[in-house]
Backbone and ligand atoms as CSV (ligand in chain L), in Angstrom:
chain,resi,resn,atom,element,x,y,z
A,1,MET,N,N,7.152,22.306,0.248
A,1,MET,CA,C,6.523,21.125,-0.316
A,1,MET,C,C,6.109,20.318,0.776
A,2,ARG,N,N,4.787,19.818,0.956
A,2,ARG,CA,C,4.254,18.881,2.011
A,2,ARG,C,C,4.269,17.467,1.175
A,3,ARG,N,N,5.150,16.559,1.819
A,3,ARG,CA,C,5.043,15.287,1.069
A,3,ARG,C,C,4.826,14.232,2.211
A,4,ALA,N,N,4.239,13.078,1.733
A,4,ALA,CA,C,3.734,12.083,2.624
A,4,ALA,C,C,4.291,10.841,1.940
A,5,VAL,N,N,4.523,9.712,2.887
A,5,VAL,CA,C,4.792,8.336,2.291
A,5,VAL,C,C,3.617,7.464,2.672
A,6,TYR,N,N,3.253,6.695,1.833
A,6,TYR,CA,C,2.360,5.589,1.948
A,6,TYR,C,C,3.179,4.359,1.750
A,7,PRO,N,N,3.317,3.781,2.999
A,7,PRO,CA,C,4.203,2.409,2.841
A,7,PRO,C,C,3.264,1.180,2.973
A,8,GLY,N,N,3.808,-0.014,2.398
A,8,GLY,CA,C,3.160,-1.160,2.498
A,8,GLY,C,C,3.775,-2.310,1.543
A,9,SER,N,N,3.060,-3.520,2.067
A,9,SER,CA,C,3.571,-4.551,1.036
A,9,SER,C,C,3.134,-4.400,-0.313
A,10,PHE,N,N,1.848,-4.169,-0.351
A,10,PHE,CA,C,1.190,-4.114,-1.708
A,10,PHE,C,C,1.183,-5.407,-2.425
A,11,ASP,N,N,0.911,-6.466,-1.690
A,11,ASP,CA,C,1.310,-7.938,-2.518
A,11,ASP,C,C,-0.018,-8.375,-2.553
A,12,PRO,N,N,-1.004,-8.220,-3.516
A,12,PRO,CA,C,-0.835,-6.954,-4.463
A,12,PRO,C,C,-1.522,-5.734,-4.030
A,13,ILE,N,N,-1.488,-4.767,-4.615
A,13,ILE,CA,C,-2.331,-3.427,-4.596
A,13,ILE,C,C,-3.911,-3.934,-4.835
A,14,THR,N,N,-4.637,-3.420,-4.029
A,14,THR,CA,C,-6.250,-3.576,-4.187
A,14,THR,C,C,-6.875,-2.171,-4.362
A,15,ASN,N,N,-8.289,-2.390,-4.758
A,15,ASN,CA,C,-9.013,-1.194,-4.845
A,15,ASN,C,C,-8.854,-0.326,-3.672
A,16,GLY,N,N,-8.784,-1.044,-2.410
A,16,GLY,CA,C,-8.867,-0.159,-1.016
A,16,GLY,C,C,-7.602,0.456,-1.001
A,17,HIS,N,N,-6.557,0.052,-1.416
A,17,HIS,CA,C,-5.179,0.868,-1.513
A,17,HIS,C,C,-5.246,1.880,-2.509
A,18,VAL,N,N,-5.919,1.760,-3.664
A,18,VAL,CA,C,-6.078,2.932,-4.619
A,18,VAL,C,C,-6.968,3.991,-4.104
A,19,ASP,N,N,-7.828,3.506,-3.302
A,19,ASP,CA,C,-8.792,4.490,-2.770
A,19,ASP,C,C,-8.260,5.445,-1.632
A,20,LEU,N,N,-7.261,4.635,-0.925
A,20,LEU,CA,C,-6.594,5.455,0.008
A,20,LEU,C,C,-5.451,6.406,-0.560
A,21,VAL,N,N,-4.837,5.991,-1.658
A,21,VAL,CA,C,-4.076,6.941,-2.408
A,21,VAL,C,C,-4.479,8.184,-2.886
A,22,LYS,N,N,-5.779,7.830,-3.422
A,22,LYS,CA,C,-6.670,8.983,-3.908
A,22,LYS,C,C,-6.842,10.057,-3.011
A,23,ARG,N,N,-7.286,9.586,-1.702
A,23,ARG,CA,C,-7.631,10.478,-0.664
A,23,ARG,C,C,-6.439,11.206,0.039
A,24,ALA,N,N,-5.303,10.454,0.052
A,24,ALA,CA,C,-3.961,11.023,0.677
A,24,ALA,C,C,-3.245,12.155,-0.284
A,25,SER,N,N,-3.486,11.735,-1.687
A,25,SER,CA,C,-2.972,12.553,-2.756
A,25,SER,C,C,-3.597,13.945,-2.987
A,26,LEU,N,N,-4.795,13.847,-2.252
A,26,LEU,CA,C,-5.409,15.225,-2.179
A,26,LEU,C,C,-5.131,16.272,-1.098
A,27,LEU,N,N,-4.459,15.503,-0.022
A,27,LEU,CA,C,-3.990,16.205,1.142
A,27,LEU,C,C,-2.688,16.753,1.099
A,28,PHE,N,N,-1.764,16.185,0.215
A,28,PHE,CA,C,-0.349,16.449,0.171
A,28,PHE,C,C,-0.085,16.783,-1.091
A,29,ASP,N,N,1.287,17.735,-1.236
A,29,ASP,CA,C,1.615,18.229,-2.690
A,29,ASP,C,C,2.085,16.689,-3.278
A,30,GLU,N,N,2.834,16.010,-2.602
A,30,GLU,CA,C,3.329,14.720,-3.319
A,30,GLU,C,C,3.217,13.588,-2.298
A,31,LEU,N,N,2.767,12.606,-2.916
A,31,LEU,CA,C,2.684,11.075,-2.133
A,31,LEU,C,C,3.718,10.126,-2.670
A,32,VAL,N,N,4.683,9.675,-1.758
A,32,VAL,CA,C,5.353,8.631,-2.309
A,32,VAL,C,C,4.747,7.229,-1.895
A,33,VAL,N,N,4.442,6.337,-2.626
A,33,VAL,CA,C,3.912,5.134,-2.567
A,33,VAL,C,C,5.170,4.141,-2.358
A,34,ALA,N,N,5.567,3.647,-1.143
A,34,ALA,CA,C,6.867,3.047,-0.796
A,34,ALA,C,C,6.500,1.399,-0.621
A,35,ILE,N,N,6.905,0.782,-1.775
A,35,ILE,CA,C,6.655,-0.847,-1.589
A,35,ILE,C,C,7.770,-1.428,-0.694
A,36,ALA,N,N,7.521,-2.070,0.361
A,36,ALA,CA,C,8.374,-2.634,1.172
A,36,ALA,C,C,9.126,-3.839,0.534
A,37,ASP,N,N,10.330,-4.016,0.391
A,37,ASP,CA,C,11.138,-5.078,-0.024
A,37,ASP,C,C,11.771,-5.804,0.964
A,38,ASN,N,N,11.169,-6.557,1.781
A,38,ASN,CA,C,11.495,-7.287,2.948
A,38,ASN,C,C,11.864,-8.984,2.565
A,39,PRO,N,N,13.131,-9.207,2.480
A,39,PRO,CA,C,13.507,-10.542,2.140
A,39,PRO,C,C,12.939,-11.591,3.115
A,40,ARG,N,N,12.718,-11.242,4.114
A,40,ARG,CA,C,12.216,-12.172,5.231
A,40,ARG,C,C,10.773,-12.396,5.138
A,41,LYS,N,N,9.934,-11.648,4.363
A,41,LYS,CA,C,8.500,-11.887,4.315
A,41,LYS,C,C,8.300,-12.389,2.912
A,42,GLN,N,N,7.529,-13.590,2.886
A,42,GLN,CA,C,7.190,-14.342,1.751
A,42,GLN,C,C,6.087,-13.688,1.124
A,43,ALA,N,N,6.303,-13.044,-0.142
A,43,ALA,CA,C,5.460,-12.424,-1.052
A,43,ALA,C,C,5.206,-13.287,-2.280
A,44,LEU,N,N,3.756,-13.171,-2.680
A,44,LEU,CA,C,3.421,-13.917,-3.929
A,44,LEU,C,C,4.324,-13.249,-5.206
A,45,PHE,N,N,4.120,-11.993,-5.093
A,45,PHE,CA,C,5.001,-11.239,-6.250
A,45,PHE,C,C,6.129,-10.579,-5.833
A,46,SER,N,N,7.069,-10.602,-6.824
A,46,SER,CA,C,8.381,-9.986,-6.523
A,46,SER,C,C,8.208,-8.436,-6.285
A,47,HIS,N,N,9.350,-7.869,-5.950
A,47,HIS,CA,C,8.910,-6.479,-5.892
A,47,HIS,C,C,8.876,-5.718,-6.951
A,48,ALA,N,N,9.793,-6.229,-8.036
A,48,ALA,CA,C,9.449,-5.646,-9.550
A,48,ALA,C,C,8.041,-5.727,-9.805
A,49,GLU,N,N,7.442,-6.880,-9.665
A,49,GLU,CA,C,6.191,-7.025,-10.133
A,49,GLU,C,C,5.201,-6.182,-9.440
A,50,ARG,N,N,5.445,-6.053,-8.210
A,50,ARG,CA,C,4.447,-5.158,-7.366
A,50,ARG,C,C,4.733,-3.772,-7.804
A,51,LEU,N,N,6.137,-3.274,-8.013
A,51,LEU,CA,C,6.326,-2.004,-8.711
A,51,LEU,C,C,5.467,-1.790,-9.866
A,52,GLU,N,N,5.573,-2.873,-10.903
A,52,GLU,CA,C,4.893,-2.466,-12.102
A,52,GLU,C,C,3.311,-2.327,-11.603
A,53,MET,N,N,2.840,-3.250,-11.004
A,53,MET,CA,C,1.290,-3.341,-10.786
A,53,MET,C,C,0.827,-1.947,-10.089
A,54,VAL,N,N,1.811,-1.591,-9.207
A,54,VAL,CA,C,1.264,-0.186,-8.308
A,54,VAL,C,C,1.307,0.928,-9.407
A,55,GLN,N,N,2.501,1.087,-10.180
A,55,GLN,CA,C,2.672,2.158,-10.997
A,55,GLN,C,C,1.759,2.424,-12.130
A,56,LYS,N,N,1.016,0.992,-12.582
A,56,LYS,CA,C,-0.025,0.937,-13.805
A,56,LYS,C,C,-1.198,1.364,-12.977
A,57,SER,N,N,-1.505,1.005,-11.762
A,57,SER,CA,C,-2.708,1.249,-11.170
A,57,SER,C,C,-2.946,2.689,-11.008
A,58,LEU,N,N,-1.765,3.440,-10.530
A,58,LEU,CA,C,-1.803,4.773,-10.182
A,58,LEU,C,C,-1.487,5.884,-11.175
A,59,GLN,N,N,-1.245,5.325,-12.322
A,59,GLN,CA,C,-0.571,6.131,-13.456
A,59,GLN,C,C,-1.339,7.600,-13.685
A,60,ASP,N,N,-2.573,7.586,-13.476
A,60,ASP,CA,C,-3.386,8.845,-13.548
A,60,ASP,C,C,-3.325,9.826,-12.555
A,61,MET,N,N,-2.404,9.727,-11.540
A,61,MET,CA,C,-2.292,10.464,-10.412
A,61,MET,C,C,-1.093,11.309,-10.589
A,62,PRO,N,N,-0.861,12.465,-10.924
A,62,PRO,CA,C,0.227,13.207,-11.275
A,62,PRO,C,C,1.155,13.462,-9.869
A,63,ASN,N,N,0.680,13.541,-8.847
A,63,ASN,CA,C,1.477,13.807,-7.686
A,63,ASN,C,C,1.823,12.689,-6.855
A,64,VAL,N,N,1.776,11.525,-7.482
A,64,VAL,CA,C,1.947,10.168,-6.799
A,64,VAL,C,C,3.297,9.605,-7.460
A,65,ARG,N,N,4.316,9.100,-6.575
A,65,ARG,CA,C,5.468,8.583,-7.143
A,65,ARG,C,C,5.471,7.366,-6.299
A,66,VAL,N,N,6.004,6.142,-7.240
A,66,VAL,CA,C,6.028,4.872,-6.550
A,66,VAL,C,C,7.577,4.476,-6.451
A,67,ILE,N,N,7.890,3.935,-5.339
A,67,ILE,CA,C,9.263,3.340,-5.045
A,67,ILE,C,C,9.266,1.993,-4.154
A,68,VAL,N,N,10.349,1.393,-4.469
A,68,VAL,CA,C,10.689,0.191,-3.546
A,68,VAL,C,C,11.652,0.565,-2.584
A,69,PHE,N,N,11.435,0.130,-1.319
A,69,PHE,CA,C,12.478,0.358,-0.324
A,69,PHE,C,C,12.921,-0.853,0.580
A,70,GLN,N,N,14.019,-0.790,1.015
A,70,GLN,CA,C,14.552,-1.929,1.917
A,70,GLN,C,C,14.629,-1.081,3.234
A,71,GLY,N,N,14.853,-1.799,4.388
A,71,GLY,CA,C,15.350,-1.188,5.547
A,71,GLY,C,C,14.267,-0.482,6.497
A,72,LEU,N,N,14.394,0.498,7.252
A,72,LEU,CA,C,13.507,0.952,8.045
A,72,LEU,C,C,12.761,2.325,7.429
A,73,LEU,N,N,11.499,2.195,7.694
A,73,LEU,CA,C,10.519,3.170,7.072
A,73,LEU,C,C,10.876,4.455,7.709
A,74,ALA,N,N,11.140,4.636,9.045
A,74,ALA,CA,C,11.642,5.882,9.856
A,74,ALA,C,C,12.863,6.552,8.931
A,75,ASP,N,N,13.833,5.620,8.287
A,75,ASP,CA,C,14.909,6.142,7.375
A,75,ASP,C,C,14.442,6.846,6.256
A,76,LEU,N,N,13.468,5.956,5.682
A,76,LEU,CA,C,13.043,6.445,4.314
A,76,LEU,C,C,12.272,7.855,4.604
A,77,VAL,N,N,11.597,7.985,5.593
A,77,VAL,CA,C,10.851,9.172,5.831
A,77,VAL,C,C,11.927,10.585,5.924
A,78,GLU,N,N,13.079,10.099,6.350
A,78,GLU,CA,C,13.926,11.192,6.528
A,78,GLU,C,C,14.561,11.500,5.180
A,79,GLN,N,N,15.011,10.486,4.470
A,79,GLN,CA,C,15.604,10.527,3.099
A,79,GLN,C,C,14.807,11.213,2.145
A,80,GLU,N,N,13.438,10.902,2.256
A,80,GLU,CA,C,12.374,11.528,1.373
A,80,GLU,C,C,11.870,12.767,1.851
A,81,ASN,N,N,12.184,13.268,3.143
A,81,ASN,CA,C,11.694,14.429,3.444
A,81,ASN,C,C,10.469,14.593,3.770
A,82,CYS,N,N,9.731,13.559,4.292
A,82,CYS,CA,C,8.269,13.457,4.486
A,82,CYS,C,C,7.886,14.048,5.848
A,83,SER,N,N,6.625,14.591,5.721
A,83,SER,CA,C,5.999,14.885,7.073
A,83,SER,C,C,5.061,14.091,7.493
A,84,ALA,N,N,4.739,13.113,6.826
A,84,ALA,CA,C,3.648,12.336,7.301
A,84,ALA,C,C,3.789,10.647,6.816
A,85,ILE,N,N,3.265,9.714,7.587
A,85,ILE,CA,C,3.266,8.483,7.118
A,85,ILE,C,C,1.765,8.186,7.012
A,86,ILE,N,N,1.492,7.662,5.830
A,86,ILE,CA,C,-0.234,7.329,5.779
A,86,ILE,C,C,-0.387,5.956,5.975
A,87,ARG,N,N,-1.342,5.748,6.766
A,87,ARG,CA,C,-1.649,4.228,6.970
A,87,ARG,C,C,-3.181,4.196,6.767
A,88,GLY,N,N,-3.769,3.086,6.436
A,88,GLY,CA,C,-5.179,2.782,6.290
A,88,GLY,C,C,-5.775,2.223,7.638
A,89,LEU,N,N,-6.901,2.531,8.022
A,89,LEU,CA,C,-7.395,1.866,9.163
A,89,LEU,C,C,-8.835,1.285,8.592
A,90,ARG,N,N,-9.038,-0.171,8.683
A,90,ARG,CA,C,-10.335,-0.489,8.156
A,90,ARG,C,C,-11.163,-0.855,9.284
A,91,ALA,N,N,-10.604,-1.669,10.428
A,91,ALA,CA,C,-11.460,-2.212,11.555
A,91,ALA,C,C,-10.560,-1.742,12.644
A,92,VAL,N,N,-11.360,-2.068,13.848
A,92,VAL,CA,C,-10.573,-1.964,15.226
A,92,VAL,C,C,-9.560,-2.875,15.270
A,93,SER,N,N,-9.704,-3.996,14.548
A,93,SER,CA,C,-8.462,-5.047,14.759
A,93,SER,C,C,-7.303,-4.533,14.066
A,94,ASP,N,N,-7.223,-3.637,13.059
A,94,ASP,CA,C,-6.060,-3.120,12.543
A,94,ASP,C,C,-5.465,-2.180,13.561
A,95,PHE,N,N,-6.141,-1.782,14.644
A,95,PHE,CA,C,-5.656,-0.634,15.296
A,95,PHE,C,C,-4.329,-0.793,16.355
A,96,GLU,N,N,-4.431,-2.103,17.063
A,96,GLU,CA,C,-3.328,-2.327,17.906
A,96,GLU,C,C,-1.926,-2.351,17.107
A,97,TYR,N,N,-1.877,-3.142,15.987
A,97,TYR,CA,C,-0.751,-3.097,15.183
A,97,TYR,C,C,-0.327,-1.654,14.440
A,98,GLU,N,N,-1.266,-1.095,14.223
A,98,GLU,CA,C,-0.940,0.283,13.928
A,98,GLU,C,C,-0.566,1.138,14.801
A,99,PHE,N,N,-1.208,1.334,15.940
A,99,PHE,CA,C,-0.716,2.118,17.050
A,99,PHE,C,C,0.689,1.973,17.384
A,100,GLN,N,N,0.940,0.617,17.474
A,100,GLN,CA,C,2.332,0.270,17.892
A,100,GLN,C,C,3.462,0.815,16.819
A,101,MET,N,N,3.104,0.397,15.696
A,101,MET,CA,C,4.117,0.912,14.619
A,101,MET,C,C,4.198,2.365,14.515
A,102,ALA,N,N,3.034,3.075,14.681
A,102,ALA,CA,C,3.061,4.566,14.605
A,102,ALA,C,C,4.010,5.083,15.845
A,103,LEU,N,N,3.836,4.759,16.896
A,103,LEU,CA,C,4.472,5.221,18.122
A,103,LEU,C,C,6.110,4.854,17.857
A,104,MET,N,N,6.383,3.543,17.479
A,104,MET,CA,C,7.793,3.179,17.246
A,104,MET,C,C,8.312,4.033,16.240
A,105,ASN,N,N,7.640,4.389,14.951
A,105,ASN,CA,C,8.164,5.251,13.943
A,105,ASN,C,C,8.357,6.594,14.434
A,106,ARG,N,N,7.371,7.126,15.355
A,106,ARG,CA,C,7.673,8.676,15.887
A,106,ARG,C,C,8.856,8.486,16.940
A,107,LYS,N,N,9.186,7.313,17.518
A,107,LYS,CA,C,10.530,7.191,18.343
A,107,LYS,C,C,11.791,6.951,17.544
A,108,LEU,N,N,11.639,6.672,16.204
A,108,LEU,CA,C,12.638,6.406,15.457
A,108,LEU,C,C,12.927,7.636,14.746
A,109,SER,N,N,11.854,8.299,14.417
A,109,SER,CA,C,12.095,9.630,13.457
A,109,SER,C,C,11.014,10.687,14.041
A,110,HIS,N,N,11.634,11.789,14.497
A,110,HIS,CA,C,10.672,12.851,14.998
A,110,HIS,C,C,9.790,13.425,13.900
A,111,SER,N,N,10.253,13.244,12.677
A,111,SER,CA,C,9.336,13.896,11.448
A,111,SER,C,C,8.332,12.858,11.224
A,112,ALA,N,N,8.306,11.678,11.760
A,112,ALA,CA,C,7.496,10.680,11.231
A,112,ALA,C,C,6.118,10.791,12.039
A,113,GLU,N,N,5.185,11.534,11.698
A,113,GLU,CA,C,3.792,11.775,12.189
A,113,GLU,C,C,3.147,10.773,11.360
A,114,THR,N,N,2.274,9.765,11.963
A,114,THR,CA,C,1.329,8.911,11.215
A,114,THR,C,C,-0.123,9.486,11.211
A,115,VAL,N,N,-0.624,9.378,9.995
A,115,VAL,CA,C,-2.050,9.693,9.622
A,115,VAL,C,C,-2.705,8.678,9.098
A,116,PHE,N,N,-3.833,8.357,9.924
A,116,PHE,CA,C,-4.559,7.257,9.603
A,116,PHE,C,C,-5.802,7.867,8.724
A,117,LEU,N,N,-5.951,6.984,7.569
A,117,LEU,CA,C,-7.152,7.254,6.750
A,117,LEU,C,C,-8.175,6.137,6.697
A,118,MET,N,N,-9.167,6.359,6.522
A,118,MET,CA,C,-10.301,5.312,6.261
A,118,MET,C,C,-10.599,5.214,4.876
A,119,PRO,N,N,-10.814,3.768,4.434
A,119,PRO,CA,C,-11.096,3.868,2.828
A,119,PRO,C,C,-12.666,3.882,2.762
A,120,SER,N,N,-13.086,4.051,1.716
A,120,SER,CA,C,-14.485,4.155,1.313
A,120,SER,C,C,-15.017,2.717,2.010
A,121,LEU,N,N,-16.406,2.783,2.292
A,121,LEU,CA,C,-17.023,1.671,3.040
A,121,LEU,C,C,-16.940,0.428,2.115
A,122,ARG,N,N,-17.079,0.819,0.860
A,122,ARG,CA,C,-17.206,-0.392,-0.162
A,122,ARG,C,C,-15.761,-1.284,-0.117
A,123,TRP,N,N,-14.857,-0.720,0.490
A,123,TRP,CA,C,-13.585,-1.522,0.264
A,123,TRP,C,C,-13.175,-1.898,1.679
A,124,VAL,N,N,-13.777,-1.727,2.814
A,124,VAL,CA,C,-13.349,-1.886,4.107
A,124,VAL,C,C,-13.130,-3.377,4.533
A,125,TYR,N,N,-13.621,-4.101,3.738
A,125,TYR,CA,C,-13.643,-5.737,3.982
A,125,TYR,C,C,-12.281,-6.214,3.150
A,126,LEU,N,N,-11.638,-5.350,2.435
A,126,LEU,CA,C,-10.523,-6.053,1.480
A,126,LEU,C,C,-9.180,-6.072,2.186
A,127,SER,N,N,-8.624,-7.346,1.816
A,127,SER,CA,C,-7.133,-7.061,2.106
A,127,SER,C,C,-6.493,-7.900,1.056
A,128,SER,N,N,-5.238,-7.594,0.981
A,128,SER,CA,C,-4.367,-8.333,-0.055
A,128,SER,C,C,-4.291,-10.006,0.124
A,129,ASN,N,N,-4.280,-10.238,1.484
A,129,ASN,CA,C,-4.250,-11.807,1.847
A,129,ASN,C,C,-5.554,-12.456,1.386
A,130,LEU,N,N,-6.624,-11.740,1.741
A,130,LEU,CA,C,-7.894,-12.446,1.192
A,130,LEU,C,C,-8.187,-12.452,-0.047
A,131,ILE,N,N,-7.470,-11.339,-0.891
A,131,ILE,CA,C,-7.707,-11.308,-2.172
A,131,ILE,C,C,-7.067,-12.587,-3.061
A,132,LYS,N,N,-5.832,-12.795,-2.398
A,132,LYS,CA,C,-4.941,-13.873,-2.896
A,132,LYS,C,C,-5.614,-15.277,-2.441
A,133,GLU,N,N,-6.262,-15.392,-1.607
A,133,GLU,CA,C,-7.092,-16.636,-1.073
A,133,GLU,C,C,-8.038,-16.855,-2.025
A,134,ILE,N,N,-8.775,-15.763,-2.310
A,134,ILE,CA,C,-9.920,-15.947,-3.231
A,134,ILE,C,C,-9.607,-16.247,-4.546
A,135,ALA,N,N,-8.563,-15.552,-5.045
A,135,ALA,CA,C,-7.899,-15.907,-6.424
A,135,ALA,C,C,-7.505,-17.190,-6.591
A,136,ARG,N,N,-6.813,-17.544,-5.602
A,136,ARG,CA,C,-6.096,-19.077,-5.552
A,136,ARG,C,C,-7.252,-20.022,-5.794
A,137,HIS,N,N,-8.491,-19.776,-5.397
A,137,HIS,CA,C,-9.547,-20.843,-5.473
A,137,HIS,C,C,-10.535,-20.435,-6.601
A,138,ASN,N,N,-9.995,-19.554,-7.439
A,138,ASN,CA,C,-10.834,-19.218,-8.540
A,138,ASN,C,C,-12.190,-18.358,-8.199
A,139,GLY,N,N,-12.083,-17.505,-7.133
A,139,GLY,CA,C,-13.245,-16.897,-6.940
A,139,GLY,C,C,-13.364,-15.552,-7.440
A,140,ALA,N,N,-14.366,-14.881,-7.368
A,140,ALA,CA,C,-14.603,-13.567,-8.176
A,140,ALA,C,C,-14.129,-12.477,-7.526
A,141,ILE,N,N,-12.854,-11.868,-8.092
A,141,ILE,CA,C,-12.172,-10.765,-7.634
A,141,ILE,C,C,-12.164,-9.576,-8.514
A,142,LYS,N,N,-12.716,-9.665,-9.646
A,142,LYS,CA,C,-12.392,-8.642,-10.902
A,142,LYS,C,C,-12.899,-7.235,-10.275
A,143,ASP,N,N,-13.721,-7.219,-9.568
A,143,ASP,CA,C,-14.251,-5.736,-9.236
A,143,ASP,C,C,-13.643,-5.285,-7.874
A,144,LEU,N,N,-12.550,-5.976,-7.373
A,144,LEU,CA,C,-11.845,-5.613,-6.187
A,144,LEU,C,C,-10.555,-5.191,-6.398
A,145,VAL,N,N,-9.807,-5.506,-7.625
A,145,VAL,CA,C,-8.543,-4.955,-7.762
A,145,VAL,C,C,-8.506,-4.316,-9.106
A,146,PRO,N,N,-7.459,-3.403,-9.245
A,146,PRO,CA,C,-7.127,-2.806,-10.665
A,146,PRO,C,C,-7.072,-4.093,-11.668
A,147,ASP,N,N,-7.394,-3.746,-13.059
A,147,ASP,CA,C,-7.229,-4.599,-14.093
A,147,ASP,C,C,-5.905,-5.538,-14.203
A,148,VAL,N,N,-4.866,-4.550,-14.057
A,148,VAL,CA,C,-3.509,-5.203,-14.069
A,148,VAL,C,C,-3.182,-6.268,-13.004
A,149,VAL,N,N,-3.877,-5.905,-12.008
A,149,VAL,CA,C,-3.619,-7.115,-10.793
A,149,VAL,C,C,-4.582,-8.164,-11.051
A,150,TYR,N,N,-5.814,-8.031,-11.486
A,150,TYR,CA,C,-6.552,-9.212,-11.815
A,150,TYR,C,C,-5.854,-10.067,-12.885
A,151,ARG,N,N,-5.214,-9.565,-13.939
A,151,ARG,CA,C,-4.544,-10.443,-14.912
A,151,ARG,C,C,-3.381,-11.027,-14.259
A,152,LYS,N,N,-2.667,-10.461,-13.503
A,152,LYS,CA,C,-1.412,-11.064,-12.966
A,152,LYS,C,C,-1.831,-12.142,-11.971
A,153,LEU,N,N,-2.927,-11.994,-11.081
A,153,LEU,CA,C,-3.456,-12.864,-10.356
A,153,LEU,C,C,-4.040,-14.119,-10.958
A,154,ARG,N,N,-4.733,-13.939,-12.149
A,154,ARG,CA,C,-5.109,-15.084,-13.042
A,154,ARG,C,C,-3.768,-15.916,-13.370
A,155,ALA,N,N,-2.820,-15.212,-13.742
A,155,ALA,CA,C,-1.642,-15.753,-14.378
A,155,ALA,C,C,-0.891,-16.659,-13.037
A,156,ALA,N,N,-0.936,-15.906,-12.220
A,156,ALA,CA,C,-0.072,-16.526,-11.036
A,156,ALA,C,C,-0.798,-17.829,-10.460
A,157,PHE,N,N,-2.108,-18.090,-10.542
A,157,PHE,CA,C,-2.637,-19.145,-10.383
A,157,PHE,C,C,-3.095,-20.035,-11.554
A,158,GLY,N,N,-2.224,-19.979,-12.688
A,158,GLY,CA,C,-2.275,-20.753,-13.743
A,158,GLY,C,C,-3.527,-20.711,-14.486
A,159,ARG,N,N,-4.334,-19.454,-14.516
A,159,ARG,CA,C,-5.622,-19.292,-15.469
A,159,ARG,C,C,-5.294,-18.223,-16.421
A,160,LYS,N,N,-5.952,-18.291,-17.432
A,160,LYS,CA,C,-5.881,-17.242,-18.538
A,160,LYS,C,C,-6.725,-16.184,-18.199
L,1,PNS,O1,O,1.155,-3.640,4.058
L,1,PNS,P1,P,1.788,-3.992,5.308
L,1,PNS,O2,O,2.269,-5.344,5.207
L,1,PNS,O3,O,0.774,-3.781,6.423
L,1,PNS,O4,O,3.029,-2.885,5.538
L,1,PNS,C1,C,3.934,-2.912,6.822
L,1,PNS,C2,C,5.140,-2.032,6.389
L,1,PNS,C3,C,5.822,-2.331,5.213
L,1,PNS,C4,C,4.637,-0.642,6.504
L,1,PNS,C5,C,6.006,-2.229,7.703
L,1,PNS,O5,O,6.381,-3.708,7.579
L,1,PNS,C6,C,7.172,-1.520,7.536
L,1,PNS,O6,O,7.244,-0.188,7.739
L,1,PNS,N1,N,8.402,-2.180,7.155
L,1,PNS,C7,C,9.610,-1.438,6.957
L,1,PNS,C8,C,10.603,-1.926,8.267
L,1,PNS,C9,C,10.326,-1.035,9.312
L,1,PNS,O7,O,10.480,0.105,9.519
L,1,PNS,N2,N,9.801,-1.717,10.504
L,1,PNS,C10,C,9.580,-1.229,11.692
L,1,PNS,C11,C,8.076,-0.474,11.672
L,1,PNS,S1,S,7.978,0.190,13.220
């Protein structure tokens, strides 16, 4: 069985992430979407909230499993017996950080081969940080995130 892990903060999951999950799930028998629980990183949503939003957003994809992880991604790759790490590349500006992470993960785990996928052009400009910023100022995000995320963001910023 060929299994891949798609790690991220997913704070919150966007339509760009969902697009990437769909693409990756066609390439592997199983895709593990792994939400990083990093206590040193200030997230808007708790890991339990992010887990719920990601699970609901991906519930119609049978070969996708969602987990929360702590510690090193390279260790998770070994534990979950994954042959690839999936990461999204949107623009050249993503590349430097992604390149560094991919090579470090390969150093830490020989089975950790990073596979970069590009989202559909319609989501290339999306990021979780931008979505939160727009939501905070009551901007239009409805067609950029799954419904469950839209509702959670409205509630997080005190709107019905
Ligand atoms: O969505 P993000 O914030 O870009 O995801 C970054 C993430 C979670 C993939 C990265 O921070 C990570 O792998 N964290 C786990 C700890 C780790 O392994 N760090 C070393 C990476 S080389």
